[in-house]
C-alpha positions in Angstrom: 47.7 -46.1 -119.7 43.9 -45.7 -119.7 42.7 -42.9 -117.3 46.3 -41.8 -116.5 46.4 -38.0 -115.7 49.1 -35.6 -116.8 49.1 -34.0 -113.3 49.1 -35.1 -109.7 45.9 -35.0 -107.8 46.6 -32.4 -105.0 49.4 -30.1 -106.1 48.8 -30.5 -109.9 52.5 -31.5 -110.4 53.1 -32.4 -114.1 54.0 -36.0 -114.8 56.8 -37.0 -117.3 55.0 -38.7 -120.2 56.3 -41.9 -121.9 58.9 -41.2 -124.6 58.6 -37.5 -123.8 61.3 -35.2 -125.3 62.9 -32.6 -123.0 61.8 -34.3 -119.8 63.8 -31.8 -117.8 61.2 -29.1 -118.6 58.4 -31.1 -117.0 60.5 -32.1 -114.1 61.6 -28.5 -113.4 58.0 -27.3 -113.6 57.0 -29.8 -111.0 59.9 -28.8 -108.8 58.9 -25.1 -109.1 55.4 -25.8 -108.0 56.7 -27.8 -105.0 59.0 -25.0 -104.1 56.1 -22.5 -104.2 53.5 -24.6 -102.3 55.2 -26.9 -99.9 55.9 -25.3 -96.4 53.9 -22.4 -97.6 54.8 -19.0 -96.3 53.4 -15.7 -97.6 54.5 -12.1 -97.1 51.0 -10.9 -96.4 47.3 -11.6 -97.1 46.1 -8.0 -96.8 48.2 -6.2 -99.4 46.2 -5.6 -102.6 48.9 -4.0 -104.8 51.9 -6.0 -105.9 55.4 -4.7 -105.0 57.3 -2.9 -107.7 60.4 -5.0 -107.5 59.6 -8.3 -106.0 62.3 -11.0 -105.5 61.8 -14.3 -107.2 59.8 -16.6 -105.0 57.9 -13.8 -103.2 54.5 -15.0 -102.2 51.2 -13.2 -101.3 47.7 -14.4 -100.6 45.5 -11.9 -102.4 42.7 -10.0 -100.7 39.5 -8.9 -102.4 40.1 -6.0 -104.9 43.7 -6.8 -105.9 45.1 -4.4 -108.5 48.0 -4.1 -111.0 49.4 -7.4 -112.1 47.0 -9.1 -109.6 43.9 -7.5 -111.0 41.1 -9.8 -111.8 42.4 -12.6 -109.6 40.0 -14.0 -107.0 40.5 -13.4 -103.3 42.4 -16.0 -101.4 44.5 -17.1 -104.4 48.2 -17.5 -103.9 50.4 -15.2 -106.0 54.0 -16.3 -106.5 56.6 -14.2 -108.4 58.7 -16.6 -110.5 61.5 -15.2 -112.5 59.8 -12.2 -114.2 56.1 -12.8 -113.8 53.4 -13.6 -111.2 52.1 -17.2 -111.2 48.7 -17.9 -109.4 47.8 -21.0 -107.6 44.3 -21.8 -106.4 44.5 -23.1 -102.8 42.9 -26.4 -101.8 41.0 -27.0 -98.5 43.3 -27.8 -95.7 46.3 -25.9 -97.0 48.1 -24.0 -94.3 50.3 -20.9 -94.6 52.5 -18.8 -92.4 51.7 -15.1 -92.8 54.8 -13.1 -92.0 53.3 -9.6 -91.4 50.9 -10.9 -88.8 53.1 -13.8 -87.5 50.2 -16.3 -87.6 49.3 -19.5 -89.3 46.2 -19.6 -91.6 44.3 -22.5 -92.9 42.1 -22.6 -96.1 38.7 -23.9 -95.5 37.6 -24.2 -99.1 36.4 -20.6 -99.4 38.5 -18.4 -97.2 41.7 -18.4 -95.1 41.1 -18.7 -91.3 43.3 -18.5 -88.3 44.8 -21.9 -87.7 45.0 -21.1 -84.0 41.4 -19.9 -83.4 40.7 -19.5 -79.7 38.7 -22.6 -78.7 35.0 -22.0 -77.7 35.1 -22.4 -73.9 31.5 -21.2 -73.5 29.0 -23.6 -72.0 31.5 -26.4 -71.5 29.7 -29.4 -69.8 32.7 -29.8 -67.4 36.4 -29.0 -67.1 39.1 -30.9 -65.2 42.6 -29.4 -64.6 45.1 -32.2 -63.6 42.1 -34.1 -62.3 38.7 -35.4 -63.3 35.6 -33.3 -63.2 32.2 -34.9 -62.9 28.5 -34.0 -63.0 28.5 -32.5 -59.5 32.0 -31.0 -59.5 31.9 -29.6 -63.0 35.1 -27.7 -62.5 37.9 -29.6 -60.8 41.4 -28.4 -60.2 44.4 -30.3 -58.7 47.5 -28.4 -57.9 49.5 -26.7 -55.2 47.5 -23.5 -55.4 44.8 -21.9 -57.5 45.3 -18.2 -58.4 42.5 -15.8 -59.2 43.9 -12.3 -59.8 42.7 -8.9 -61.1 42.7 -7.7 -64.7 43.9 -4.3 -63.8 41.7 -3.3 -60.8 39.7 -5.4 -58.3 38.6 -9.0 -58.3 35.5 -10.7 -56.9 34.7 -14.4 -56.4 30.9 -14.9 -56.6 28.9 -17.8 -55.3 25.3 -17.6 -56.3 22.3 -19.7 -55.1 18.8 -19.9 -56.5 16.8 -19.4 -53.3 17.1 -18.4 -49.7 16.7 -22.0 -48.5 19.6 -23.2 -50.7 23.3 -23.2 -49.9 26.1 -20.9 -51.2 29.2 -21.7 -49.2 32.9 -22.7 -49.1 33.5 -26.2 -47.6 36.9 -27.1 -46.3 37.7 -30.8 -46.0 40.3 -33.2 -44.6 40.5 -36.5 -46.4 37.2 -35.6 -48.3 35.4 -35.1 -45.0 34.0 -31.7 -44.1 35.8 -29.8 -41.3 34.7 -26.2 -41.8 32.1 -24.4 -43.8 31.4 -20.7 -44.4 28.7 -19.1 -46.3 24.9 -18.7 -46.5 23.3 -22.1 -45.9 19.6 -22.5 -45.5 19.1 -18.8 -45.0 20.7 -15.5 -45.9 22.6 -15.2 -42.6 26.3 -15.6 -43.0 27.6 -18.5 -40.9 30.9 -20.2 -40.0 30.6 -23.8 -38.9 33.2 -26.3 -37.9 33.2 -30.1 -37.4 35.5 -32.6 -35.8 34.2 -35.5 -37.8 32.3 -34.3 -40.9 29.0 -35.2 -39.4 28.4 -32.9 -36.4 28.9 -29.2 -37.1 29.1 -26.5 -34.5 28.0 -23.0 -35.5 30.9 -20.7 -34.5 29.7 -17.4 -36.0 26.4 -16.1 -37.3 26.0 -12.7 -38.9 22.3 -11.7 -39.1 21.4 -10.7 -42.7 18.7 -8.3 -41.5 20.7 -6.4 -38.9 24.4 -7.2 -39.4 24.7 -8.2 -35.7 27.1 -11.0 -35.0 26.6 -13.9 -32.6 29.0 -16.5 -31.3 26.7 -19.5 -30.4 29.6 -21.4 -28.8 31.0 -18.4 -27.0 34.4 -16.8 -27.7 37.8 -17.0 -26.1 40.5 -14.3 -26.1 38.1 -11.4 -25.6 39.4 -10.8 -22.1 42.5 -11.9 -20.2 42.6 -15.6 -19.3 42.5 -14.8 -15.6 39.1 -13.2 -16.0 37.5 -16.6 -16.5 35.6 -18.1 -19.4 32.2 -16.3 -19.0 30.6 -13.8 -21.3 32.1 -10.4 -21.8 30.6 -7.7 -19.5 28.9 -4.7 -21.2 28.0 -1.4 -19.6 24.3 -2.1 -20.0 24.8 -5.4 -18.2 26.7 -3.8 -15.4 24.0 -1.1 -15.0 21.3 -3.8 -14.9 23.0 -5.5 -12.0 24.3 -2.5 -10.0 25.4 -3.6 -6.6 23.0 -6.6 -6.7 23.8 -10.2 -7.5 20.8 -10.5 -9.8 21.1 -9.2 -13.3 18.2 -7.4 -14.9 16.1 -7.8 -11.7 14.1 -4.6 -12.5 14.0 -5.1 -16.3 16.5 -2.3 -17.0 17.9 -4.2 -20.0 14.6 -3.7 -21.7 14.1 -7.4 -22.3 13.5 -10.8 -20.5 17.2 -11.6 -20.2 17.9 -13.8 -17.2 14.2 -14.4 -16.5 12.6 -17.8 -17.4 11.4 -18.2 -20.9 7.9 -18.7 -19.5 7.8 -15.1 -18.4 6.8 -12.1 -20.6 8.4 -8.6 -20.5 5.9 -5.9 -19.4 6.9 -2.3 -19.4 3.4 -1.0 -18.7 2.7 -2.8 -15.4 5.5 -2.2 -12.9 6.0 -1.1 -9.2 7.8 2.2 -10.2 10.5 0.2 -11.8 11.5 -0.1 -15.5 9.4 -3.2 -16.1 8.0 -6.4 -14.7 7.8 -10.0 -15.9 4.5 -11.8 -16.0 3.5 -15.5 -16.0 0.1 -16.5 -17.3 -1.9 -19.6 -16.8 -1.7 -22.9 -15.1 1.2 -24.0 -12.9 3.3 -26.5 -14.8 6.7 -26.8 -13.2 9.4 -24.9 -11.4 11.0 -22.2 -13.6 14.3 -20.4 -12.9 16.6 -17.6 -13.8 19.3 -18.1 -16.3 22.3 -16.9 -14.3 23.5 -18.5 -11.1 24.5 -16.2 -8.3 27.9 -16.3 -6.7 27.3 -17.1 -3.0 29.5 -16.8 0.0 27.5 -19.1 2.4 29.2 -17.6 5.4 27.5 -14.3 4.7 23.9 -13.1 5.1 21.9 -12.0 2.0 18.8 -9.8 1.9 16.3 -11.3 -0.6 13.7 -8.8 -2.0 11.1 -8.9 -4.8 7.7 -7.5 -5.9 4.7 -9.4 -7.1 1.1 -8.8 -8.1 -1.8 -11.1 -8.8 -4.3 -10.2 -11.5 -7.9 -9.6 -10.6 -10.4 -11.8 -12.6 -14.1 -10.9 -13.0 -16.5 -13.4 -11.5 -17.9 -14.7 -8.2 -15.1 -16.3 -6.2 -16.8 -16.1 -2.9 -16.9 -19.9 -2.6 -13.2 -19.9 -2.1 -11.4 -18.6 0.9 -8.8 -16.8 -1.1 -11.0 -16.0 -4.1 -9.0 -16.1 -7.4 -5.7 -15.5 -5.6 -3.2 -18.4 -5.9 -0.3 -19.4 -3.8 3.2 -18.4 -5.0 6.6 -19.9 -4.3 10.0 -18.3 -4.8 13.4 -19.3 -3.6 16.9 -20.4 -4.3 18.3 -23.7 -5.7 21.8 -24.1 -4.2 24.7 -25.5 -6.3 28.1 -26.7 -5.4 31.4 -25.7 -7.1 30.8 -28.2 -9.9 27.3 -26.7 -10.6 25.7 -29.8 -9.2 22.3 -29.2 -7.4 22.7 -29.8 -3.7 19.8 -32.1 -2.9 18.4 -32.3 0.7 19.7 -35.8 1.2 23.3 -34.7 0.4 23.5 -33.1 3.8 20.4 -34.2 5.9 20.9 -36.6 8.8 18.3 -38.6 10.7 17.6 -37.7 14.3 16.0 -40.1 16.8 14.4 -38.3 19.7 16.5 -35.2 18.9 19.7 -37.2 18.9 21.9 -36.8 15.8 22.7 -40.0 13.9 26.2 -38.6 13.0 28.8 -41.0 14.3 32.1 -42.7 13.4 33.2 -46.2 12.3 34.7 -48.5 15.0 35.8 -51.0 12.4 36.9 -50.6 8.7 34.1 -50.6 6.1 34.7 -51.9 2.6 32.5 -52.3 -0.5 30.8 -55.7 -0.2 30.5 -55.6 3.6 27.1 -56.3 5.1 27.7 -55.1 8.7 28.6 -51.6 9.9 30.3 -51.2 13.3 29.5 -47.8 14.8 30.5 -45.8 17.8 26.9 -44.8 18.6 23.6 -45.8 17.0 21.3 -44.0 19.4 20.3 -41.4 16.8 19.6 -44.0 14.1 16.1 -44.8 12.8 14.5 -48.0 14.0 10.9 -46.9 13.6 10.0 -45.5 10.2 9.9 -47.6 7.1 10.3 -44.9 4.4 13.3 -45.7 2.3 14.8 -42.2 2.7 14.9 -42.8 6.5 16.9 -46.0 6.0 19.8 -44.6 4.1 23.6 -44.1 4.6 25.6 -40.9 4.0 29.4 -41.2 4.1 31.3 -37.9 4.8 34.4 -37.9 2.7 33.1 -36.7 -0.7 35.6 -34.6 -2.8 34.6 -32.2 -5.5 36.3 -32.0 -9.0 39.2 -30.0 -7.5 39.8 -32.4 -4.7 38.2 -30.4 -1.9 36.5 -32.4 0.9 33.4 -30.7 2.3 32.3 -30.4 5.9 28.8 -32.0 6.3 28.1 -32.2 2.6 28.4 -35.5 0.7 27.2 -37.0 -2.6 28.1 -40.4 -1.2 24.5 -41.3 -0.3 22.4 -44.4 -0.8 18.8 -45.0 0.4 17.1 -48.2 1.4 20.3 -49.8 2.8 18.9 -51.4 6.0 15.5 -52.6 7.3 13.7 -51.8 10.5 15.1 -54.1 13.2 18.6 -54.2 11.6 19.9 -51.4 13.9 21.3 -52.9 17.1 21.6 -50.2 19.6 23.3 -52.5 22.1 26.2 -53.6 19.9 26.0 -50.4 17.8 25.9 -52.3 14.6 23.8 -51.9 11.5 23.2 -55.0 9.3 22.7 -54.0 5.7 20.0 -55.5 3.5 22.5 -55.6 0.6 26.3 -55.5 0.3 27.8 -52.0 0.6 27.8 -50.7 -3.0 30.9 -49.3 -4.7 29.0 -46.0 -5.0 29.8 -45.6 -1.2 33.5 -46.5 -1.5 36.1 -44.3 0.0 37.5 -42.1 -2.8 40.8 -41.7 -1.0 41.5 -45.4 -0.8 42.3 -47.6 -3.9 40.3 -50.4 -2.4 37.5 -48.1 -1.3 37.9 -49.0 2.4 36.8 -46.5 5.0 39.1 -46.5 8.0 38.1 -46.5 11.7 37.0 -43.0 12.7 35.4 -42.2 9.3 32.2 -40.1 9.7 28.9 -41.7 8.8 25.2 -40.9 9.4 21.8 -42.3 8.9 20.7 -40.3 5.9 17.4 -38.5 5.6 15.7 -36.3 3.1 13.4 -33.3 2.7 12.8 -30.4 0.4 15.8 -29.6 -1.9 14.4 -26.1 -2.8 15.0 -23.3 -0.4 11.7 -21.2 -0.4 13.7 -18.3 1.0 11.8 -15.4 -0.7 8.3 -16.7 0.1 6.7 -20.1 0.7 3.1 -20.6 -0.4 2.4 -16.8 -0.4 -1.2 -15.7 -1.1 -1.5 -12.0 -1.5 -4.3 -10.2 0.4 -5.5 -8.2 -2.6 -5.4 -8.6 -6.4 -4.2 -5.9 -8.8 -1.9 -4.5 -6.2 1.9 -4.7 -5.9 3.5 -6.2 -2.8 7.1 -6.0 -1.7 8.7 -9.0 0.0 11.8 -9.1 2.1 13.6 -12.1 3.7 17.1 -13.2 4.7 19.3 -16.2 4.1 22.8 -16.8 5.3 25.2 -19.0 7.2 26.0 -22.6 6.7 23.6 -25.2 8.0 25.7 -28.0 9.6 22.8 -29.3 11.6 21.7 -31.9 9.1 18.2 -30.6 9.5 17.9 -28.6 6.3 17.1 -25.2 7.9 15.2 -22.9 5.5 17.2 -19.7 6.3 20.6 -21.3 6.0 22.7 -22.3 3.0 23.3 -26.1 2.8 27.0 -27.0 3.2 28.8 -27.0 -0.1 26.9 -24.0 -1.5 29.0 -22.0 -4.1 26.2 -20.7 -6.3 22.4 -20.4 -6.3 19.7 -19.9 -8.8 16.5 -17.9 -8.3 13.4 -20.0 -9.0 9.6 -19.7 -8.9 6.6 -21.9 -8.7 4.2 -19.4 -10.2 0.4 -19.8 -9.8 1.1 -23.0 -7.9 -2.5 -23.7 -7.1 -4.0 -22.8 -10.5 -4.5 -26.2 -12.0 -7.0 -27.5 -14.5 -10.1 -28.5 -12.5 -8.9 -26.7 -9.3 -6.4 -27.7 -6.7 -6.2 -27.6 -2.9 -9.3 -25.5 -2.3 -8.3 -23.1 -5.0 -10.3 -22.6 -8.2 -9.3 -23.2 -11.7 -8.9 -19.6 -12.9 -8.0 -20.5 -16.4 -4.9 -20.6 -18.7 -4.6 -16.8 -18.9 -4.7 -15.8 -15.2 -1.6 -13.6 -14.7 0.9 -12.9 -12.0 3.6 -10.3 -12.2 7.1 -10.3 -10.7 9.8 -7.6 -10.6 12.6 -6.1 -8.5 14.2 -9.4 -7.8 17.2 -8.7 -5.6 19.8 -10.7 -3.7 22.3 -8.4 -1.9 24.8 -9.0 0.9 23.6 -7.6 4.2 26.9 -6.2 5.6 25.6 -5.4 9.1 24.0 -8.8 9.7 25.5 -11.3 12.1 25.2 -15.1 12.4 25.8 -17.5 15.3 25.9 -21.2 15.4 23.3 -23.0 17.5 23.8 -26.2 19.4 22.4 -28.2 16.5 24.8 -26.7 14.0 22.3 -24.4 12.3 22.9 -20.6 12.1 20.9 -18.0 13.9 20.7 -14.7 12.0 20.3 -11.2 13.2 19.8 -8.3 10.8 19.7 -4.5 11.2 16.2 -3.1 12.0 15.7 0.6 12.0 13.3 2.8 14.0 12.7 5.9 11.9 11.0 7.9 14.6 13.7 7.2 17.2 16.5 7.3 14.6 18.0 4.1 15.9 19.3 0.9 14.3 19.4 -2.4 16.1 20.0 -6.1 15.3 16.9 -8.3 15.5 16.2 -11.9 14.5 15.7 -12.2 10.7 12.1 -12.4 9.7 10.0 -12.1 6.5 8.1 -9.1 5.3 5.2 -8.9 2.8 3.9 -5.3 2.5 1.6 -3.6 0.0 3.0 -0.6 -1.9 
């Protein structure tokens, strides 16, 4: 047959030729080669000297420098002991062999034998998914019950590295692929823990400052004190010292910072009235400013209110102004109820006609939607002044969030409810200019109906702020400290908004200022424009209970206050009507 070979292509097995004699010899030769090469297994591929008494069929892959009966044979060739001699077979690319002494498979690559089970190259893989699919963002993705990272004999670190401070290196915890908590360094090098209820709005729960290591809890922290202590901040010794027996924290600047003072004030340890520090305000009056902490108030008691202030001297000729460069200053208390709502003047003020209180009672039920109010007495109601705040209604029956009903304090108030001429002082009726709104409904009745006998008054209004420290105070001299003293106490049930009494409903109060009130751009109220840098200092703010003070209700319902006044020379102490003091020091 033209082109017919005597041997097979891959294993060189001899073919039986046509009419060949002794065909068994050729057949047996082929079987011997198959036995030697198929399912190849070699004793070793590192032994260079043949064994002295090999068994028939023993196989070796020769290393470089083989000797003895193997001498001169090239490296990587297969040596097979057959009967009494060594037969050598040249391997072909792709042949595999099991090497007994190293218990490992090898593969011939055309020039050398290599480990068949070479460790794959896992360096610089584009992405890897374990039981899930990785992508260009999540280049490593693992799905499983747990992921274990353990030590290799000592410790173990997990490292998350970012390129720049403004980048993010964090762990994000998700529910249904929506973020719920994150911890790490995001947008700065401060360590933060954030949580979210919806994956959109995150609350910063913990911040550890990278520069100082100090930890902050922006949302506060629970469990630091027994539940019965309340939910406020934890008390420190510095804080306690800065308050002392006073209700005002850091009134003298003992904390060494501006804590509790308005952000518009600056800490000044060099200008102070023999106290740790003062707090200055510079420039034009803009708005009312207040202390951070509300004061716990017992409105039945009397409090002594003290402070220090000093106005800066400015060079120039101010003789054209009666008070020169000195401006009016206001300081007082904003009163709050138990729900931290500001008690406005109209929440307790009542109109008086000719000195007669408009407080009265209903003689017929009053329901939302009614247009006529039937009263026991209208003699104290307004039938003269058109201002809307003199034509209002105040219903006494308001309850706070805990269900408490106040005496003479109500947030059930509406202005501009009747017109002049709509108060009939003969029939004691008031015709409304609009139906009674739901906002004035009785909170104790499902239908909002007020019963006969319910208390009602003609509302009024006035100043909400209690200028109890000082009211429009202009100091006599510049660059000199003055001490102020005044008193406030007792509950004002008069409806007249008495300055020295607490409005009914008071549970807390905030200290406030109207600093440099008359320093306005272009001048204001006969005061000059002294510029945006004109300074006034404050210090020694104090609100303390006056234990020896007494109060007594007057006929109007206001409280008259008497406080202890001492005579140093006589060595006596007597009670005298409360008054205000402004004295230089």
